[in-house]
PyMOL commands that place a pseudoatom at each C-alpha (Angstrom):
pseudoatom trace, name=CA, resn=MET, resi=1, chain=A, elem=C, hetatm=0, pos=[101.397, 102.077, 68.096]
pseudoatom trace, name=CA, resn=GLY, resi=2, chain=A, elem=C, hetatm=0, pos=[98.059, 102.941, 67.684]
pseudoatom trace, name=CA, resn=LYS, resi=3, chain=A, elem=C, hetatm=0, pos=[96.142, 106.087, 70.180]
pseudoatom trace, name=CA, resn=ALA, resi=4, chain=A, elem=C, hetatm=0, pos=[94.133, 103.343, 71.309]
pseudoatom trace, name=CA, resn=LYS, resi=5, chain=A, elem=C, hetatm=0, pos=[96.389, 100.753, 72.129]
pseudoatom trace, name=CA, resn=ARG, resi=6, chain=A, elem=C, hetatm=0, pos=[98.904, 103.247, 73.828]
pseudoatom trace, name=CA, resn=ARG, resi=7, chain=A, elem=C, hetatm=0, pos=[95.496, 104.222, 76.040]
pseudoatom trace, name=CA, resn=SER, resi=8, chain=A, elem=C, hetatm=0, pos=[94.612, 100.883, 76.815]
pseudoatom trace, name=CA, resn=LEU, resi=9, chain=A, elem=C, hetatm=0, pos=[98.316, 99.884, 77.836]
pseudoatom trace, name=CA, resn=LYS, resi=10, chain=A, elem=C, hetatm=0, pos=[98.435, 103.032, 80.246]
pseudoatom trace, name=CA, resn=LEU, resi=11, chain=A, elem=C, hetatm=0, pos=[94.938, 102.501, 81.788]
pseudoatom trace, name=CA, resn=GLY, resi=12, chain=A, elem=C, hetatm=0, pos=[96.819, 98.732, 82.907]
pseudoatom trace, name=CA, resn=ILE, resi=13, chain=A, elem=C, hetatm=0, pos=[99.634, 100.241, 84.523]
pseudoatom trace, name=CA, resn=HIS, resi=14, chain=A, elem=C, hetatm=0, pos=[97.521, 101.571, 87.529]
pseudoatom trace, name=CA, resn=ASP, resi=15, chain=A, elem=C, hetatm=0, pos=[95.802, 98.069, 88.353]
pseudoatom trace, name=CA, resn=LYS, resi=16, chain=A, elem=C, hetatm=0, pos=[95.597, 96.726, 91.348]
pseudoatom trace, name=CA, resn=PHE, resi=17, chain=A, elem=C, hetatm=0, pos=[97.431, 93.618, 90.534]
pseudoatom trace, name=CA, resn=GLN, resi=18, chain=A, elem=C, hetatm=0, pos=[100.104, 93.745, 87.787]
pseudoatom trace, name=CA, resn=TYR, resi=19, chain=A, elem=C, hetatm=0, pos=[100.163, 89.759, 87.912]
pseudoatom trace, name=CA, resn=MET, resi=20, chain=A, elem=C, hetatm=0, pos=[98.919, 87.340, 90.699]
pseudoatom trace, name=CA, resn=THR, resi=21, chain=A, elem=C, hetatm=0, pos=[100.143, 84.049, 91.797]
pseudoatom trace, name=CA, resn=ARG, resi=22, chain=A, elem=C, hetatm=0, pos=[98.142, 81.465, 92.652]
pseudoatom trace, name=CA, resn=ASP, resi=23, chain=A, elem=C, hetatm=0, pos=[98.968, 81.804, 96.456]
pseudoatom trace, name=CA, resn=ASP, resi=24, chain=A, elem=C, hetatm=0, pos=[97.942, 85.333, 96.160]
pseudoatom trace, name=CA, resn=ALA, resi=25, chain=A, elem=C, hetatm=0, pos=[94.520, 84.756, 94.595]
pseudoatom trace, name=CA, resn=LEU, resi=26, chain=A, elem=C, hetatm=0, pos=[93.909, 81.919, 97.076]
pseudoatom trace, name=CA, resn=LYS, resi=27, chain=A, elem=C, hetatm=0, pos=[94.177, 84.727, 99.796]
pseudoatom trace, name=CA, resn=ALA, resi=28, chain=A, elem=C, hetatm=0, pos=[92.437, 87.376, 98.265]
pseudoatom trace, name=CA, resn=VAL, resi=29, chain=A, elem=C, hetatm=0, pos=[89.574, 85.253, 97.660]
pseudoatom trace, name=CA, resn=ILE, resi=30, chain=A, elem=C, hetatm=0, pos=[89.872, 84.066, 101.353]
pseudoatom trace, name=CA, resn=LYS, resi=31, chain=A, elem=C, hetatm=0, pos=[89.493, 87.916, 102.157]
pseudoatom trace, name=CA, resn=ASN, resi=32, chain=A, elem=C, hetatm=0, pos=[86.792, 89.165, 100.215]
pseudoatom trace, name=CA, resn=ILE, resi=33, chain=A, elem=C, hetatm=0, pos=[85.046, 86.043, 100.492]
pseudoatom trace, name=CA, resn=GLU, resi=34, chain=A, elem=C, hetatm=0, pos=[81.765, 88.340, 102.021]
pseudoatom trace, name=CA, resn=ASN, resi=35, chain=A, elem=C, hetatm=0, pos=[82.025, 89.718, 98.483]
pseudoatom trace, name=CA, resn=LYS, resi=36, chain=A, elem=C, hetatm=0, pos=[80.704, 86.661, 96.486]
pseudoatom trace, name=CA, resn=ASN, resi=37, chain=A, elem=C, hetatm=0, pos=[80.085, 88.793, 93.145]
pseudoatom trace, name=CA, resn=ASP, resi=38, chain=A, elem=C, hetatm=0, pos=[83.768, 90.113, 93.109]
pseudoatom trace, name=CA, resn=VAL, resi=39, chain=A, elem=C, hetatm=0, pos=[85.440, 86.766, 93.994]
pseudoatom trace, name=CA, resn=ILE, resi=40, chain=A, elem=C, hetatm=0, pos=[83.514, 84.343, 91.622]
pseudoatom trace, name=CA, resn=ASP, resi=41, chain=A, elem=C, hetatm=0, pos=[85.614, 85.589, 88.604]
pseudoatom trace, name=CA, resn=THR, resi=42, chain=A, elem=C, hetatm=0, pos=[88.946, 84.467, 90.567]
pseudoatom trace, name=CA, resn=ILE, resi=43, chain=A, elem=C, hetatm=0, pos=[87.749, 81.115, 91.595]
pseudoatom trace, name=CA, resn=THR, resi=44, chain=A, elem=C, hetatm=0, pos=[87.042, 80.347, 87.882]
pseudoatom trace, name=CA, resn=LEU, resi=45, chain=A, elem=C, hetatm=0, pos=[89.720, 82.064, 86.677]
pseudoatom trace, name=CA, resn=PHE, resi=46, chain=A, elem=C, hetatm=0, pos=[92.412, 79.916, 88.579]
pseudoatom trace, name=CA, resn=GLY, resi=47, chain=A, elem=C, hetatm=0, pos=[89.950, 76.903, 89.279]
pseudoatom trace, name=CA, resn=PHE, resi=48, chain=A, elem=C, hetatm=0, pos=[90.078, 76.848, 92.961]
pseudoatom trace, name=CA, resn=THR, resi=49, chain=A, elem=C, hetatm=0, pos=[88.956, 73.420, 94.480]
pseudoatom trace, name=CA, resn=ALA, resi=50, chain=A, elem=C, hetatm=0, pos=[86.636, 73.293, 97.709]
pseudoatom trace, name=CA, resn=GLU, resi=51, chain=A, elem=C, hetatm=0, pos=[89.382, 71.823, 99.446]
pseudoatom trace, name=CA, resn=GLU, resi=52, chain=A, elem=C, hetatm=0, pos=[92.111, 74.037, 98.624]
pseudoatom trace, name=CA, resn=MET, resi=53, chain=A, elem=C, hetatm=0, pos=[89.570, 76.841, 99.739]
pseudoatom trace, name=CA, resn=LEU, resi=54, chain=A, elem=C, hetatm=0, pos=[88.994, 75.003, 102.838]
pseudoatom trace, name=CA, resn=GLU, resi=55, chain=A, elem=C, hetatm=0, pos=[92.575, 74.422, 103.801]
pseudoatom trace, name=CA, resn=ALA, resi=56, chain=A, elem=C, hetatm=0, pos=[93.229, 78.129, 103.124]
pseudoatom trace, name=CA, resn=GLY, resi=57, chain=A, elem=C, hetatm=0, pos=[90.698, 79.170, 106.320]
pseudoatom trace, name=CA, resn=ALA, resi=58, chain=A, elem=C, hetatm=0, pos=[87.427, 79.628, 104.535]
pseudoatom trace, name=CA, resn=ALA, resi=59, chain=A, elem=C, hetatm=0, pos=[84.206, 78.242, 106.756]
pseudoatom trace, name=CA, resn=TRP, resi=60, chain=A, elem=C, hetatm=0, pos=[82.285, 75.255, 105.316]
pseudoatom trace, name=CA, resn=GLU, resi=61, chain=A, elem=C, hetatm=0, pos=[79.276, 77.385, 104.587]
pseudoatom trace, name=CA, resn=ASP, resi=62, chain=A, elem=C, hetatm=0, pos=[81.154, 80.266, 102.262]
pseudoatom trace, name=CA, resn=VAL, resi=63, chain=A, elem=C, hetatm=0, pos=[82.656, 77.602, 100.016]
pseudoatom trace, name=CA, resn=MET, resi=64, chain=A, elem=C, hetatm=0, pos=[79.047, 75.483, 99.512]
pseudoatom trace, name=CA, resn=ALA, resi=65, chain=A, elem=C, hetatm=0, pos=[77.534, 78.857, 99.080]
pseudoatom trace, name=CA, resn=PHE, resi=66, chain=A, elem=C, hetatm=0, pos=[79.578, 79.116, 95.690]
pseudoatom trace, name=CA, resn=GLY, resi=67, chain=A, elem=C, hetatm=0, pos=[77.951, 76.206, 94.510]
pseudoatom trace, name=CA, resn=GLY, resi=68, chain=A, elem=C, hetatm=0, pos=[79.072, 74.878, 90.997]
pseudoatom trace, name=CA, resn=PHE, resi=69, chain=A, elem=C, hetatm=0, pos=[81.702, 77.629, 90.743]
pseudoatom trace, name=CA, resn=VAL, resi=70, chain=A, elem=C, hetatm=0, pos=[84.213, 75.496, 93.094]
pseudoatom trace, name=CA, resn=GLY, resi=71, chain=A, elem=C, hetatm=0, pos=[85.487, 72.352, 91.565]
for i in range(1, 71): cmd.bond("trace and resi %d" % i, "trace and resi %d" % (i + 1))
show_as sticks, trace
zoom trace
């Protein structure tokens, strides 16, 4: 294994999430919904729909603020 690959793997060890389930991701999105730029990546990665987010407890206005990102 080369030096660069070894460094990359070591950096990943201390990431906040080693793995994330769909439920955990939805909870994180609802918790941090005020920081729209931070949660857009998670929303598009998991493909959350507006219905899922509303059922999880998000406000209607917050969900509609995402516009085309929410399916």
